[in-house]
N, C-alpha and C positions, 0 to 999 in steps of 0.2 A: 597258089603257093609260090609262084615265081615273082610276085610283086614285093614280098617281104624282103627276100635277099637283095633285090635291086634297090629298095628303099634304104636298106642298111649300108650298101656299097655307096650310094649317093650321099647319105649322111656322113659316112667316114670321109669321103672325098671332100665334102663341103667343110668339115672340121679341119682337115688337113690343110686345105687351101686358106682358110681363116687364120690358122696358126702361123703358117708360113708368110702370110701377108703382114702380120704384126711382129714378126721376129726381129730382133735388134741385129743390125749389121756388126761384123766383128770390129772390135775397137782397133783404131789405127794408131800407129806410133806417134809420138810428139813431132810436129813438123814446125821448126822455128820460122820457116818462110811463109807460113799460113797467115792470112790477114788477121789483125787483132780487132777485138771489139772496142767500142768507145770506152767502156769501163776499164779494160786492160791498159789502154793508152793513158787514161787519167791516173790509174794506179802507178804506172811507170813515171809519169810526171811528178807525182808526189814523192816517190822514192829518190828521183834525181834532185829535187828541190831540197830534200832532207840531207842529201849528200853534199850540198854546197853549190849546186848548179844555179846560176843566175842567168836566165835567158835575156836580160837587158844588159848584160856586161859584154858589150861588143869588142872591147879592147883586148880582153883576155879570152876571146871565144874559143879557139881550139883547145887551149890548155885547160880552161875551165870545164869544158865538156868531156875531155878525155880523163881528167882527174875524177869528176863525178861519175863517169861511166865505170871506171875502175873500182871506185868505192862501192857502187851498186852491185857489180859483178861479184866482188869479194863478199859482200853481205848475203847475196843469194847463194854463193857457194858454201858459205858458213852455215846458212839455214838448211841447206840441202844435206849437210853432214860431211861434205868433202872438205879437205884442207883448203884454206884460202890462199890465193895466190896474189900477194902484194909485193 
């Protein structure tokens, strides 16, 4: 009669360990300094090119990049529902 309760405790302990091993970690907040995937970098480049950024325009480089960055930021803010800052 002592083996059945021990088997039940062992089974419950095994199930508990299995469930806790496959549990999802709590979701972490957005971290902008986290490394980006290749797909995210390609998507960013497409957005910058659509905003008028030309990577081959060396003469107007800082102004060109700043202007395109501001346009991309405004589009993302508008898409997020917050007022755009232009």
